[in-house]
N, C-alpha and C positions, 0 to 999 in steps of 0.2 A: 503493500500500498505503499502509494508517494503522498508525501508529506513534508513541509519543513515550519520552521521557525519564522517570524515576520524580518528578522536579517538575514535571513540563510537567502542562499542567488537560485531563482526557480528561472531562471532564462531556459533551461534544458530543456522545461514542458509548459505547457498553456496551466496557468498559476487560477485558484478559486483565493479568492479572499473571504474570510470570514471574520464575523463582527459585530456582537447586537452586545454591545454597553450597557450595563444596568437591566441585562436581563440574560442571567443564568442559567437556568432552565432553557430559555428559547434558543439560545449560544451554546448550549453542551447537545442540546436535538439538533439542531441545524449543523453543528460540526461534526459529530455521529454519522449523521446522513449526507455527508459532501465526503465524507472519509469511505464511507461505503458507496456511492456510486459513482465518486467521481475519482477517489484515489485509485478504483477497483479497474479504472479505465485509464491509466496511464498520468492523470492530472497532478499538480503536486497541489497540497490541500493546506492553505497559509491561516492559521490559529491569529488572528487578528489581537488578540485580548493576549497573547503568548503566556496561557496560564491554563491548566485544567477546571475545568469548569465541576461544579457539585452539579450530579445529575437530577439529585434529589430537591435543588433548592430551589426557590419561587423567585420569579422575578421582582428587583427590587432595585432603587433609583440611588442605593447606598454602596451600589458592591464595586469592589475594585478590581485590577489585574495586576500581576506582578512585574508586568514592564513596563508598569506607568501610565498606561492610555488613560487618557483625559476619560472620564464617565460622564452621566448625567448629574447634575448638580455642578460643571464647570460645563465651559464651549469642550465639545464632541468634536475630534479631527478628524479629518477626512483621509477617508483610504488612501493610500499612496498610488499613484497612477503605473499603469505596467501590466496589471490582472486581465484573463481573459473575463474573469467573471467574479463581480462584486454581490455574495450575497451577504445583507449588511443591514442595520437599520438605517433608516432615512434618512438620519440627520449626517450620516459618517460617507454616504455613497457620491462620489466625487461628479456628478450632475455635468458642471461644464466639459470635464475632458471626455461623457460620454455621448453630449449631442454631438451625431455625424460622424460620428468617429472611426477613422480609416481605419482599426483595429477591429472592430465590429466586437469590441467588450458590451460583455451582457451587465445586467442590473437588475436585482429584486425588488424594484419599485420604480411604478410610472413617477417623473419627475411633478405633474400636476394630475391630479382625480380627485378635484376638489367636487363634481360633479357626481359623484359617487357617494362620498363620506360626509358631504354637508347637510342636512335632514333637507333645507330648503332647495338648495339645489337640485338634490335628487327631485322631491317633489314636483320640482317648476320642471325639470327635464321629461320626467312620467308624460305631467299633462302635455306638457308640447310635441313628446310624440304621437302622444293619442291624436291631438288635432291633425298632425303632418300626413299621418295614416288613415286619418278616418276611421280608427280600429274599433270604434263602438260601434258604427252603422254595420261592420260585419255579419256574415251570419254565423251562428257555430257557438263555442265555450265564451264564455263572460273574459277566458284568459286572454283573448286577442285585442282588448281594451287597457291599455298598461296603468288606467286610473284605479281599475278594479283589482290591482298585486297587492296595492295596501290599504288599510283602511281610509274612509273616507277623509280628504285631507285639506286644510287650510292656510294658506303663507301668508305669516304677519311680519311684518317687522315695525317696531315703533321704539323707541325712546325715551316716553314717556306715558304716563298709564293715562293722562287725559287724552290721550291720542287715540283709545278705543271708539271711542263715540264716534268719530269720523270712519273709523275704518267699518263698524258696522252696518253706518250709512252706504259705503260704498264697499270697497273689495269684501269683504264679509257679509255681507246683506243677507244671506244664505244660511249663514251659520245663526245670524241674528234670531231669521225666522223661525229656525231649528231651534231655539233656546227661548224665545219670547212664545211656540207653540208647548215645549216643555213646560214653562211657566205656568202656563195655564193649565194642562195637564195636572201639574202637581196639588191644584188647587180643587182638583174633583174629584173622584172617586181613589179612594185606598191602591185599588188596583191599577189604575192607571197610572198614580205616582211611582209605585213600585216596579213599571218598567219603564222609566224615564231612561231616557238619553244619557248617558256622561261622555267625556270628553277629557281627551289628555293634552296638557300643553308640555311642548320639548324645546327646549334651546337650539337653532337649527348647530352651532357649532360647538355644542358641548358633549360630553364623551363621560364616562362612567356614572352616566344617570343622574349625574347633577341636574340639580330645575326643572325636573319632570313633577309637574304637579296636576292632580284629579280636579274636578272641576264638573259641575252639571247647569249652571244658571249664568246668564249674564253677569249676577252680583258676586257671584264667587271668580270669574276671571277677572273680572274688575278686585278684587278686593287681592288674589294671586299676584297680577300688576304691581299693583299698592304697597305694595309688601316687599317687592324687588328694588322698588323704586326708592323706600324707605331705608332699605338696608343700604341703600348705596348712597342716600343723604346723610345716615350716620355715620359710615366711612368715610365721607370725605370730612364730616365734621373732625372727628376721633386725627385727620392727619394734617389739621391746620398744627398753626403755633410753630413750635421750634424743632419738629419731627422732619428728620432726616426723607429726601427722596425716596432712597432704597428701602426705609422704614414704614414710607407711606406706602409703596408699592407694597410690600408682605401684608401688610395691614387690610390694604384693600381684598388679598387673594385671601385673607382670611377670613373676613368676612361675606366671602361668597357662600360657604357653607351650602346649604339645602337649595335655593332660588337662586344664586350667583346673585349679579346686579344688572337691573333692568336697561340702563345706559349702556352698558358693555358687552351684555346677548347680542339684545337689538333683533336680530333675525329669530323667528321661531316657527314651529309648523304645529297645529292643532288637531288632532284627529282625533275619530268616535272609537271610544272606548270599545274592545269587541264582549259581548254583553256574553256570546256562546261561547267562551275556549275549552278546548279540549283539556280536562282535567282530571289526571292522574295519582294514581296512590305508590308512588316507585317504592316502600318500603315493604309495604303490605302483599301476604298471599294473595292467592285469589280465592280462596278460602277463606279471609279472614271474616273476622264477624264483624256487624256493622260499626258496634263502637273502636273497631279498632281503623276504620277505615275512614281516613283524612286526607282526602284530594287537594292535589295543590297546582296552583299556575305554574306552568313553565313556560320556557321559547328554545326553540331549535338554536345550536350557533352552527351554522354550514359552514366551512370552509372551502372556499373558490380560487381558485390558481387561474389568473389570465394569462394568455401569454399573446406578447405582440400586440398584433391589429386586425386581428382579436382572437381569439378562442378560449374560451371559457368550460372551465370543468368544474364539476362539485365532488368532491369526498365524500363517499359514500359513509363513511363513518361518523354520524352527525351526531353533536353532543346533544341533549338535553338539559337544561339549566332550570332547574326549580327554587321557587320564591321559600324563603324558611317558614311559613304559617301558613296554615291550610286557609283555602280557599272561601270567601264570603265575599257576596256581591256589596257594589260600594255605596248601596242605600243601609247595608247590616251596618256600616260603621261612621255612617255620617254624623251620628248621634252624637258619637266624641270627638266630634270636630271634620278633620279632614280625613278622607280613607288612609286608611294604615298603609304605607308602601309595602311594607314583607309580605301583604297580604295579595297584592294587584301587580306589584315589579316584580322579574323577575334578573334584574342585573348582579351578578355575582359582588358588585363593588360594592352594594347596598347590603351588603348580610354583615355586617359588622357588628352583630349579637351572639347570644347564647349560641349561635346554631354555625358562629364564624370558628376559624383555629385561629390562634394566636397571632398569626400576623396580620390578621383583616381578610381571609379570601374563604370562601364557601367551606364547610366541611365538606367532604368527601360525597356523604349523604345526599346534598343539593346537587350533586354533578354525576351524569350517569351518561350512556352511550343508549341514541336514543332506541338499538335494537335491542337490548337490554328488559327494554322497558313490554317487549311480549309477553301477552299471559298477566300484566298488571291489571289491578283494577282501575275500572274508572267509571265518572256519572255517565250512565245510558244519555242519548242525544234528547230523549225526549223526556227527561224527568229531573226533577232538580235532588233529587235524593235517591232514585234508582241506581241499582248498582250493574256494570257490566264489565265485561274482558277486553282488552285490546286486542285487536288480534294481527296475525301476520299478515291478513290479506290487508286490513288496515294500516297499518308499518309499511307497506309497499306501497300503497295507494300515495299516502303522503309526501314519499320521498321519492315519486313521480311526480307527484304537484309539485313541488320543490325545487323540481330539475326545471322544469316548464317556467315558473313565477320566475326562477335566476337568472335563463333564457332571454325573455322579455326587460327583464330590469338594465340588463348590464348593453343589451344592445340599445335599447330605449337611450340609457344615458348615456353612449356611444355615437349614436346617431344625432340626439336630439342636441347636445351641449359638450362637440367636442374640444370647443376652446377649455373647459374646464377638465376635460379627461385627454391627455393627448397621449396617443396607442403609441409609444415608439415601437419601433419590432423589433429592439435590441433591449427592453425591458419584459419583467414578469412581474407579478406579484400575486401573494397568497392574503385575501382577503375574509376577515371573519362576517360571516352577516347574519343577523339576527331574524326571525320569520316565527312566526305565533300561530300556532293549528289553530283550527276553530271549527264549530258546524257551521254549514251552507246555510243562509236565511231559506224559506221556505221560496222566495221570490227567485234565491239560484237558482233551484235547483231545475232540472230540466222537466223534470216530471212530479207533480205536487205531492203524488202518493205514494212516491217513494221514499222513504229514509233517508233525513239528511245526511248527506256526506261531507264529510271530514276534507278541508283544504288549507291552504298554507297561506300567509298576510305575511311580507315585508315589513320589518319593523326598521331598519336600519343595518349600514354598511359600517363595517371600521377599516381603518387602515391600521396595520401593526398590532394583529388583536393580540389580547393576552393568553400568551397560550398556555401558561402557568396556572390559571382556574383548571385547567385538566385535570391537575394534583400528579399525583406519584404513579400512582396503579394507573396511568392511561397517557405513561408518557411516550411509549410504545408504536400508541394510535400519532401521535403526534410527529416523532421522527419516520414511521412508516407513509405520513402528508410530503414532509421535506423529499422522502427521497421519491416520490411518486412525482413530484415538483420538479426536482431536479433533472429526472429520466422525460421529461416531457419537455422541458421549457428549454435544460443545454444540451443532454446528447442527443436529441431528436430535434434540435432545432435546426430550421433552414437557415441558410447563410443569407445576411440582406446586406443589401449593397443601397447605396444612395441612388442607385439608379432605376430599384427597384419600386415598379406601378403598382398601384392601389387595384385589386382586382373587385370584383362586382361581389357581394355577400352572397355567404350559399344560401340553401333555402332555409332561414332560419326564421319565416313563418309560420312552420312546422314548430317551432319551438313553441309554440302559443295556441295552434291550432291544434291541439288533439283530444282527446278526451282522455281523461286519464284513468278510467276505469278498464282503458282497454290500452293492450300492448301498443306502442307509437310504432308507426311506418318508418323502415330505414330509409334515413335519405341520406346519400354522400353529403360528407363533407368538401369542401372546392381542394383542389390539390395545393397541398403546401410546398413544392420543393422536394420531392424525396430523396432525389441525389445531392441536394445539399446537405440534407439529413445525415444521409451514410458519409459526406464526404469531413461530414462535423466529425461526428464523432466516430473513438477509436475502433479496430478490429475487433480488441476486448469484448465491445459492448456494440457490435453490429446488428446481433440479432433483434436487439432491444431497439434501435431507431429505426430497422426497417417493421417492426412490429408498430411503431408508432405511427411511421409515413405512411402505413396501408391506410386506406378507406377506413375512415370510422364511422359508421351509424348515429346519428342525434341520440342522444340519450341511451346508446349500448354503455353499459359499466365492461371497463376490462382492468385487471388487477387494482378493484377500488377508486377509480376515476371515470364519473361517468361524464361525455362531451356533451353541453347544454347549448352550448351557439358558433359554430364555424362561420366565419365573415370576415374578408378584408376589408379593413375600414383604414386601417391608416395611410396620411396623406402626409406623413411629418417628411418625407425622403422619396 
């Protein structure tokens, strides 16, 4: 196995630079995968941190390396030039030398991908793509309309709480109509009030669950915004006087807490709260008594590999991340104030309570492989108390639906917002995509007489996801993800040249025009330089390269990776 230290000469072989400062869990898995895949194919693998990583340690901002590499908390250094591959943290990548690189060096991140990872940009891209393609008017599955891939969404931009009045009369007129209808219903019969619609306010550029709040009426939304604005005012007052500039900045960050500061967040999305999520009890056996059955809300974390411009793969080992407390409707917790986020939000970063480890990460009982939940008790689609069993068939249908959703989402972002997602041909990236599973509304079902089906809803796309949330027991899953990413993005990659021309997209419409209950019809992807792939890969891995370069039907799984989109969209070079 070829490898070398950062100081060693790697000129005799193609070299891969691996460095994830401040993330020892990710660094250890990435380095192990690079040595398995690239080292075995004759590459020199460079450990950019110059030290062995603890394979069981969690990613942390306080990590250090023995060779003096600067880690988060200081300014992260750029990787040295001259390597054929940079498998590294975004802040380390030498993008200036990679743009139009004559040596065609590859990197593990796209330089610009705000169209995916900023919630308001993504919502705008989905809406714009739907309008451009007139997808909503086509016959067939509702998946053809990119706007149906997420809960109903409104884009909000404001700096002060009193701007809400004007927004509700203009851009958010339909939201105001819905809120007014909910207020009228709450004044009517108790049964109607119990079915009122709830909404979630999400900052467009925040992560780790910061600033997410629930409300069900205009007064609730206004109170949340005023609360954020008040936090900002208090922060500014505390920063007056003799406080130094750096202390002021630190105080502002500490004040962000739950809601952040309205003036700094500014961009938001508002989404309908999905009232019929799939609820499972992961720790209970199928024969558990009713008293032991405590279904919880969860979301799926799908790892998605994007290569060049543009192939999109779904890693079939999906994670299920559970909220720490049993589920109850938002109305049930309203009497005590705002609904408890530990019931309704499954962000692992919010689990800093008794269900977490000492490091603040979720206990392993809150993180599962989705496939391991087959046979777990769940709430029936037709009852709020009736127990059922989550079946293999339901699992497979959910994963198929996720694949179709991802193909449509990434295509919409790439086509409708190419300015904010620049698909360099020598770039690839692994994203963490969060999706929620829920029961179709009766209006969405193809046949109203049929039992409601499960479907997926996109929540958000994360760059540089927190792989450490998988925990020690699933570290092999993360390492295999990196193995497959390197095989598909590096060893099987075609030779990209500045003169390469963009090709028309493959039949990616089939990514959304499919009934998920039926097997998707194979659709051969566009050719992507089989000869170049064979030339790029060493003889030791030629069989792997030939297999990856062979026609790959959409939605077919090969060695744990499922192709969701195959299109030539890059116009960078």
